[in-house]
N, C-alpha and C positions, 0 to 999 in steps of 0.2 A: 381576515378583517383588513380594512384600509389602514395603512400606516399613518395617514394624515390625521386619523382620529386621536393619535397619541402625541400630537404636536401642541406646543404652547409657547408663549413668549416669555423669555427669561431675561431680565436686565443684566448687563455685564456686572453691575455692582453686587449682584446676589451671589456671585461665584467666589467661594472662599479660597484665598491663596495661602493661608496659614491655618492650622487647626486651633481649636479653643485651648486656652491654658488656664488651669490644668486640663487634662484630657476629659475629665467627666463634667466639665463646666458648660458643655453644649446644651442647647435647647432641645426639647423633645416634644413633638406634636403627636398627641394621642388621637388616633382615628378609629372610631367605632361606627361602622355603617349604621345609619338611622339615628345617630345621636349627635349632639353638638361636639365640635372639635374642642380639644382641651390643650392649652399651652402649658407645658410642664418643663422640667429640667431632667437631663440624663441622671442626675443624682437622685431623682424621685423614683427611679426604676424599681428598687426593692419594694416600695409601697404600692406600685402598680401591678405587681405580680402577687402570687399566692404561694404559701408554703406548699411544697409538693410539686410545683411547676419545675420544668427541666429546661434550662438554657443550653443551647447547642452552639458552640463556637467553632469557627474554622481556624485551625492552628497552623495553616500554611505560612511560610516565611518568604518575603520578597527577596529575590536575588537581583544583582546588578545586571540586568538582562539587555541593556542597550549597548551595543558594540559598534565602534567606529573603526573602519579599516580602509585598505586600498585593494581594489581588484586588479589582478595582474593577468594579462592575456598576451600570448606571443604575437608580436606585430602591432600591438596597440599600446598607447600610453596608459599609465596607471589612472584609475578612476576612484575618487573618494566615494565611499558608500557607508550606509548605516544599516544595521540589522537589529531588529527587535525579536529576541527569542520568545517563543510562546508555547512550544510543546516539545518535550523530550521524545525523540523517536527511537533512540538506541543509546548505549553507553557513550558512543562517540558522535552522535548526531542530534541536531535540534531542527525543528521546523521554525521558520522565522519570517517576519515581514521585512522586506528590504526596500531601501530607497537609494538610487533610482532602480526599481525592479526591472523595467523594460530594457535596460542597457546591460543586463547580466545574462550569461549563457551557461548552459551545462558545461561542466569541466573547468570553468573559471576558477582560479586560485585567489583566495582572499587572505591578506595578512592583517589581522586585528591587533591593534596596539593601544596602550593607554594614552590618554590625552595629556598626561602630566609631562612637562618638559623634562628632557634628559632621560626618560625611561623608554627604551626602545625595544624591550623584550616583547616579541610578537607571538600571537597564537594563529597558526595557519589552519585554513579550512578550504575545502573544495565544494563548489555548488553541485550537489548530487541530484537535485530535482527542482523543477519549476512548476508553480501552479498559477492560479489567477490572482489578480489584485496585488502583485508584488510578492506573493508567497514563494519561499524557496526552502529547500532542505540543505543544511550545511553539515558536511561530514568533516570533523575536526581531526587534527593530527594527534590529539590526546583523547583519552577516554576515561570514564568513571570519575573517581575522586580527583585525579590529576586534572581532568577537564574542568570540574567544578571549581578547583582552586584557581585555575587560570582565568576563568570567567569572573570569579570574585576579585581577582587582581586587576583586570583590565576593564571591566564593565562599569557602566554608570547606572545609578538608580533610575528606573523608568517612571518618573512622575507622569501623571496623565497629561495629555497635550493641552488641556484647558488651563493647567497650571504652568507646565514647562514653557508654553508659548508666551507667558507673561513675566516670568522671572527665572533665573538659573537655579538649578538644584544646588543645595549647599549641605554642609555637614549636619545641620539641624534636621534636615529631611531624613537622614539615615536613622534617626530615632523616631521622628514624628510619623514616618510612613511604615512603621512596623507596629503590630499589636504587642502588648506587654507579654502575651502568652505564645507568641509565634515560635514554633519549634521545628517545623518540617520544611526545609528549603525547597523551593521549586516554583513559586508564583512570580509572575512579572507584573502583578498589580495587587495592591493590598485589599483584603476583605474589610472595607472601610467602616462598616458599622462597628467593628471591633476596636477601632482606634479610640473610641470613647471610653473604654474601660481602663480604669486605674486599679492599682492593687487595693486601694481603700474601697472602691466601689465593689470589687470582687469579694472583699471581706464582708461588706454589708449584705450582699446577696447571700453569702453563706450563712450569716447570722439570721437571715429572714427565712431560712429553710428552703431556699431555692437551690436545686442541685445544678452542677455544672458538668458538661460533657463536651468532648471535642471530636470533630471529624476533620478530614483533610480534603480540600479541593484546591488544587493548584490553579489559581486564577490566570487565564491567558490574556494576551494582548487583544484578543478578539472582543473583549469587554469594551474596548475603546472605539471599535469600528461602528460607523453609522449604518443604519438600516437603509440600504439603497433601493430595495424593492418597493413597489407601490402597494403590495399586499403581503400580509404576514406569511401566507402560505408559500411565498416565493423566497423567503429568507432562509439562509443556511447558517446554523450556529457552528462555531469552531469547537472542536472537542477539547475538554479539560479533564485531567486525571484526578480521580477522587477515591477516597478510602473511608469506609465505615466498617469498623471491626465488630466481631460477634458480641463482645462484652458491652459495647456502647449501644448496639442495636437492641440487645436484651434489656438493658437498663431503661432505655427510652420507651420500649413497649411496656415495661412494668410500671413506669411512672404514669403513662397514659391509662393503663388498666386500673390504677389506683385512684383515678380522678384528676391527676395532674395534667397540665397543658405542656405541650412541646413548643418552645419558643425559639425560633431560629434567629440567631444574631447574624444578620446579613443575608442577602439574596443567594450568596454562594452556598451557605449552609442549607438554605431551603432547597436549592436545586439538587444538592447531593442527597438530601433526605427523600425528596420526591423521586429521585432516580432509583433509590433503594427500597421503595415502598411497594407492596403489592396492592391489589384492588381495594382491600378494606383498610389500608393504612398501616398494616403490620410491616415493621422494618426488618430487613435481612442484610446480611453482610454484602458489601459492595467493594470491588477493587477493579479499577480500570477507567476507560474514557466514558464521559457522558456528553451528549449533545442535546440534552433536554431543552426544549423551548416552550416556555409557559406563557400563554396568552389568554385573554378572556375566553371562557368556555372550557379551559383546562380545569379539571377537578383537583383541588388540593387535598391530599389524602393523609399526610403525615404530620402537618404543622398546624398549630392552633393560634399562633401569634407570630409576628415578624417585626424585628427591629431593623431598620434600614435607613440609610441616608437618602437625600433627595437626588433624583436622577435626571439625566439629560432628556430633552424632548426627543420623541421618535426613537427612543432607545429600547432595546430588549428588556432592560431593567424596569423602565416605566410600564412596559407592557405586563411584566410579571406582577408588579404591585397592583396594577389594575385588575389582573386576574384574581388576585388575592382579596382585595377589598371592594372591587367594583370600579369601572371606568369613571362614572360620574362622581362617585365618592372621591376618587383620587384627583380628578380635575378640580373639584372644589377644595380639597385639602391643599393642593399645590397653589391655587390662587390665593388662599388664605396665607400660606407660608410666604409667598412673594410679597404680599401686601403688608405682612407683619414683620418683615425684615429677617426671616430665617436665612441662614447661609447654606448654599447648595454645594453638592458634589462631594468629592473625596474628603476634603478637609472641613466640610460644613457640618451643620446640625443634623439631628436625626429625627426619626419618627417611630412610633410603636403602633403597628397596624393589627387590627382584628379582622377576621374574615367576614365577607358578606354572606347572607343566607344562601344555601345551595339553590 
């Protein structure tokens, strides 16, 4: 499909720079294809679902994946650079997007250090591979838990560029940009639909008979990349690592078999479930990379409803929601959201989407 079909105008004022307070105070646009749009609140979610429905959360935890350092090369002056980690390649290696990528070469040594004054302890790496669009592979001097600890010490939280370009990251973001149930470190972007859930809202969902389940998809920095191709067939998704265990797959299959609905909290949860589903929607264990790209025409097999924030124009995520509820339905929903003052993107409001007819 033509990528320009997924374009729309979004005023700068619609982009949220801070999340709702408290977490569950955001607005929720309910979208049922063929029916009128409904303006609700995130706090209304327990009443919008049914006892026996199964909510699926992504329990990934954001790591401080933005590293600043100095490139060293024999015979050349030091060069300041930045690397955004996005995929673990090995215990001692990460795939990353680098700036300025064109000025880096295989074998260059990089010393990453904290930005805090007076702290000069560095983490050394070598550029082991180069790809397109500034993508590199960094092989570090440390590995495993020691490397994890060093990255946690020197890295910065990778707020999305549409927020980081307008204000600096601060200590409040360290709390705001994690879900309350985050437990599996490895993401470089938050599964943002989950940011709306407070402990109180989770308790209300439990009381309403709605079950909770977790999967893991370590969100990569590729989620921020624009679609540069003119046609969706020419776009390449970056791989992300996901896990769905046997117990969770069995519980979700059983919930659906008993008449309950599988409700994905976020596009990341939906993408993992669809990666793990067979042709009739039965879920199986999954562990490894997924590059699934969901666009209109893709059949959604394993998910019956989707809670998700409002996404960027021309993005793979707006393509996904258009595949789920229909392109014209979502264009109308986004026009309504903009006109009605909904807040967009990672720290913005949310929506509850139901599928279009096959």
